[in-house]
PASEBA-1860 file (N, C-alpha, C; in nm, 3 decimals):
! residues 116
1> MIIGCANP> -1.216/9.029/-1.531/-1.204/9.014/-1.389/-1.304/8.908/-1.343 ~ -1.257/8.810/-1.271/-1.346/8.707/-1.217/-1.375/8.741/-1.072 ~ -1.501/8.743/-1.039/-1.546/8.772/-0.903/-1.635/8.659/-0.859 ~ -1.632/8.626/-0.732/-1.710/8.514/-0.684/-1.834/8.553/-0.608 ~ -1.927/8.461/-0.606/-2.046/8.472/-0.523/-2.037/8.358/-0.423 ~ -2.057/8.386/-0.297/-2.049/8.281/-0.197/-2.149/8.309/-0.088 ~ -2.185/8.202/-0.017/-2.270/8.213/0.099/-2.189/8.158/0.215 ~ -2.138/8.243/0.304/-2.048/8.196/0.409/-2.113/8.102/0.509
9> AKEHPITA> -2.243/8.105/0.524/-2.311/8.017/0.620/-2.331/7.880/0.557 ~ -2.262/7.780/0.608/-2.270/7.646/0.550/-2.411/7.590/0.551 ~ -2.491/7.629/0.650/-2.627/7.575/0.656/-2.721/7.639/0.556 ~ -2.676/7.742/0.485/-2.757/7.809/0.383/-2.681/7.811/0.251 ~ -2.680/7.701/0.177/-2.607/7.697/0.050/-2.673/7.783/-0.056 ~ -2.600/7.809/-0.162/-2.660/7.872/-0.279/-2.748/7.766/-0.342 ~ -2.875/7.794/-0.353/-2.970/7.692/-0.398/-2.960/7.668/-0.548 ~ -3.014/7.557/-0.591/-3.015/7.523/-0.733/-3.101/7.621/-0.810
17> GVIMDASG> -3.069/7.637/-0.936/-3.147/7.726/-1.022/-3.061/7.840/-1.074 ~ -3.124/7.941/-1.127/-3.052/8.053/-1.185/-2.976/8.124/-1.075 ~ -2.848/8.150/-1.097/-2.763/8.212/-0.998/-2.801/8.358/-0.976 ~ -2.831/8.429/-1.082/-2.875/8.568/-1.071/-3.003/8.585/-1.152 ~ -3.075/8.691/-1.126/-3.200/8.717/-1.197/-3.174/8.737/-1.346 ~ -3.232/8.653/-1.428/-3.211/8.660/-1.573/-3.325/8.731/-1.643 ~ -3.410/8.799/-1.569/-3.521/8.867/-1.633/-3.469/8.971/-1.731 ~ -3.534/8.981/-1.843/-3.494/9.079/-1.944/-3.390/9.028/-2.042
25> IDYSKFEV> -3.337/8.909/-2.021/-3.239/8.854/-2.115/-3.310/8.759/-2.210 ~ -3.295/8.784/-2.339/-3.357/8.702/-2.442/-3.258/8.594/-2.484 ~ -3.276/8.472/-2.429/-3.185/8.361/-2.461/-3.184/8.325/-2.609 ~ -3.289/8.361/-2.682/-3.293/8.327/-2.825/-3.185/8.402/-2.904 ~ -3.127/8.506/-2.846/-3.021/8.581/-2.914/-2.886/8.511/-2.902 ~ -2.878/8.406/-2.818/-2.753/8.333/-2.798/-2.751/8.204/-2.879 ~ -2.638/8.176/-2.940/-2.619/8.052/-3.015/-2.504/7.977/-2.948 ~ -2.537/7.875/-2.869/-2.436/7.800/-2.796/-2.365/7.706/-2.893
33> IRLEGEGK> -2.234/7.719/-2.898/-2.151/7.634/-2.986/-2.114/7.505/-2.915 ~ -2.067/7.520/-2.789/-2.023/7.401/-2.714/-2.018/7.436/-2.566 ~ -2.056/7.339/-2.482/-2.045/7.351/-2.338/-1.946/7.245/-2.290 ~ -1.860/7.283/-2.197/-1.761/7.190/-2.144/-1.767/7.190/-1.992 ~ -1.731/7.076/-1.933/-1.713/7.072/-1.789/-1.820/7.002/-1.710 ~ -1.918/6.941/-1.772/-2.019/6.869/-1.695/-1.965/6.736/-1.649 ~ -2.029/6.684/-1.547/-1.994/6.552/-1.499/-1.922/6.558/-1.367 ~ -1.844/6.455/-1.337/-1.776/6.446/-1.209/-1.656/6.539/-1.206
41> CAGTEAEP> -1.636/6.601/-1.090/-1.522/6.688/-1.069/-1.503/6.700/-0.918 ~ -1.385/6.742/-0.876/-1.356/6.752/-0.733/-1.448/6.855/-0.666 ~ -1.456/6.974/-0.724/-1.545/7.077/-0.670/-1.501/7.135/-0.538 ~ -1.370/7.131/-0.511/-1.315/7.187/-0.386/-1.259/7.326/-0.413 ~ -1.223/7.397/-0.305/-1.161/7.528/-0.320/-1.033/7.517/-0.403 ~ -0.953/7.413/-0.376/-0.826/7.394/-0.447/-0.845/7.345/-0.589 ~ -0.953/7.272/-0.613/-0.979/7.212/-0.745/-1.128/7.225/-0.778 ~ -1.172/7.348/-0.814/-1.315/7.369/-0.841/-1.359/7.301/-0.971
49> CIAIAHFK> -1.488/7.280/-0.983/-1.545/7.233/-1.109/-1.539/7.351/-1.206 ~ -1.511/7.322/-1.331/-1.500/7.427/-1.433/-1.612/7.408/-1.534 ~ -1.687/7.514/-1.559/-1.790/7.515/-1.662/-1.748/7.619/-1.765 ~ -1.739/7.578/-1.891/-1.697/7.668/-1.998/-1.803/7.668/-2.107 ~ -1.843/7.789/-2.147/-1.943/7.805/-2.252/-1.879/7.876/-2.371 ~ -1.891/7.815/-2.489/-1.847/7.875/-2.615/-1.974/7.912/-2.690 ~ -1.984/8.037/-2.732/-2.109/8.082/-2.794/-2.087/8.201/-2.887 ~ -2.193/8.230/-2.963/-2.204/8.348/-3.048/-2.336/8.414/-3.013
57> VKEKISAN> -2.356/8.534/-3.061/-2.486/8.599/-3.047/-2.539/8.634/-3.185 ~ -2.670/8.634/-3.198/-2.734/8.663/-3.327/-2.748/8.813/-3.352 ~ -2.753/8.890/-3.243/-2.755/9.035/-3.253/-2.692/9.091/-3.127 ~ -2.655/9.218/-3.131/-2.587/9.279/-3.017/-2.675/9.269/-2.892 ~ -2.611/9.229/-2.781/-2.682/9.218/-2.653/-2.582/9.241/-2.540 ~ -2.628/9.305/-2.435/-2.548/9.321/-2.314/-2.608/9.234/-2.206 ~ -2.522/9.164/-2.133/-2.569/9.075/-2.027/-2.460/9.056/-1.924 ~ -2.500/9.032/-1.803/-2.409/8.992/-1.698/-2.392/8.840/-1.713
65> PMQLLEID> -2.270/8.791/-1.736/-2.250/8.648/-1.758/-2.305/8.557/-1.648 ~ -2.311/8.607/-1.524/-2.367/8.525/-1.417/-2.516/8.501/-1.437 ~ -2.582/8.588/-1.512/-2.725/8.571/-1.540/-2.750/8.464/-1.646 ~ -2.646/8.418/-1.711/-2.661/8.322/-1.819/-2.642/8.178/-1.773 ~ -2.598/8.159/-1.649/-2.565/8.026/-1.598/-2.672/7.977/-1.501 ~ -2.710/7.851/-1.516/-2.804/7.787/-1.424/-2.745/7.653/-1.383 ~ -2.744/7.626/-1.252/-2.690/7.500/-1.200/-2.801/7.425/-1.130 ~ -2.805/7.291/-1.149/-2.918/7.211/-1.100/-2.908/7.164/-0.956
73> TPIKKIKG> -2.793/7.182/-0.890/-2.779/7.137/-0.752/-2.731/7.253/-0.664 ~ -2.762/7.248/-0.536/-2.710/7.352/-0.447/-2.557/7.349/-0.447 ~ -2.495/7.464/-0.438/-2.349/7.474/-0.439/-2.302/7.564/-0.327 ~ -2.173/7.558/-0.298/-2.115/7.642/-0.194/-2.074/7.778/-0.249 ~ -2.013/7.780/-0.369/-1.961/7.904/-0.424/-1.949/7.894/-0.576 ~ -1.959/8.008/-0.641/-1.937/8.016/-0.786/-1.856/8.142/-0.815 ~ -1.763/8.129/-0.911/-1.685/8.243/-0.957/-1.709/8.261/-1.106 ~ -1.720/8.384/-1.147/-1.739/8.415/-1.288/-1.741/8.565/-1.306
81> YTKPISFE> -1.757/8.610/-1.426/-1.762/8.753/-1.454/-1.896/8.808/-1.405 ~ -1.892/8.921/-1.334/-2.015/8.974/-1.276/-2.051/9.113/-1.327 ~ -1.984/9.161/-1.429/-2.018/9.291/-1.486/-2.087/9.271/-1.620 ~ -2.181/9.362/-1.656/-2.242/9.350/-1.789/-2.138/9.361/-1.899 ~ -2.150/9.275/-1.998/-2.060/9.272/-2.113/-2.146/9.285/-2.238 ~ -2.098/9.361/-2.336/-2.167/9.371/-2.464/-2.111/9.265/-2.557 ~ -2.199/9.183/-2.611/-2.162/9.079/-2.705/-2.209/9.122/-2.843 ~ -2.122/9.105/-2.943/-2.149/9.147/-3.080/-2.160/9.026/-3.172
89> PDHDYTLK> -2.245/9.033/-3.275/-2.251/8.925/-3.374/-2.116/8.911/-3.446 ~ -2.096/8.800/-3.511/-1.974/8.772/-3.588/-1.850/8.755/-3.502 ~ -1.867/8.726/-3.374/-1.757/8.696/-3.284/-1.791/8.569/-3.207 ~ -1.689/8.491/-3.176/-1.705/8.377/-3.087/-1.662/8.421/-2.948 ~ -1.734/8.376/-2.847/-1.703/8.412/-2.709/-1.687/8.286/-2.625 ~ -1.607/8.297/-2.520/-1.589/8.189/-2.424/-1.598/8.249/-2.284 ~ -1.683/8.191/-2.202/-1.694/8.230/-2.061/-1.663/8.109/-1.974 ~ -1.591/8.134/-1.866/-1.551/8.028/-1.774/-1.607/8.058/-1.636
97> YEVVKLKP> -1.660/7.955/-1.572/-1.713/7.964/-1.438/-1.646/7.857/-1.352 ~ -1.620/7.888/-1.225/-1.564/7.792/-1.130/-1.666/7.768/-1.020 ~ -1.692/7.640/-0.990/-1.795/7.604/-0.894/-1.735/7.519/-0.783 ~ -1.767/7.555/-0.658/-1.727/7.475/-0.542/-1.853/7.407/-0.490 ~ -1.846/7.275/-0.479/-1.963/7.195/-0.439/-1.980/7.191/-0.288 ~ -2.102/7.162/-0.245/-2.130/7.136/-0.104/-2.086/6.995/-0.066 ~ -2.121/6.899/-0.153/-2.092/6.758/-0.126/-2.001/6.705/-0.236 ~ -1.891/6.642/-0.200/-1.798/6.590/-0.301/-1.863/6.492/-0.399
105> ADTIKWKF> -1.964/6.419/-0.356/-2.028/6.319/-0.442/-2.124/6.381/-0.544 ~ -2.162/6.508/-0.528/-2.256/6.572/-0.621/-2.199/6.577/-0.762 ~ -2.286/6.557/-0.860/-2.250/6.575/-1.000/-2.315/6.705/-1.045 ~ -2.235/6.795/-1.098/-2.285/6.926/-1.138/-2.336/6.919/-1.281 ~ -2.460/6.958/-1.300/-2.518/6.975/-1.434/-2.556/7.120/-1.444 ~ -2.539/7.178/-1.563/-2.564/7.320/-1.577/-2.615/7.355/-1.714 ~ -2.673/7.474/-1.722/-2.723/7.529/-1.849/-2.659/7.664/-1.870 ~ -2.641/7.699/-1.995/-2.592/7.831/-2.031/-2.691/7.888/-2.130
113> AGIE> -2.746/8.005/-2.099/-2.847/8.070/-2.183/-2.962/7.974/-2.215 ~ -2.998/7.893/-2.115/-3.110/7.800/-2.129/-3.080/7.671/-2.200 ~ -2.955/7.650/-2.242/-2.916/7.530/-2.318/-2.833/7.437/-2.229 ~ -2.866/7.307/-2.232/-2.787/7.206/-2.157/-2.676/7.153/-2.243
END
């Protein structure tokens, strides 16, 4: 289930940085295989920017996927999985996030589990 986070007040965007509190998550347990979706994109409601993370874990860990994403510019809205998920070793995982930008000219750069 994909659920979004948004700030309805245009004068108060979602600020750059970690979207949710990542305290307690050990990024060293994540092995990022590939990140997709950086660079220029429309970033509108109809055509959001897409960030996709392909990864494995080194040992079993539970995490809320929104805690694993960090974006470097203020944004209007982000959609992604918001429930804790248990990740197991020996499996490949893919998470997808949709981002709506504040300014069409912005270039979205992001990190997943601390990796660019």
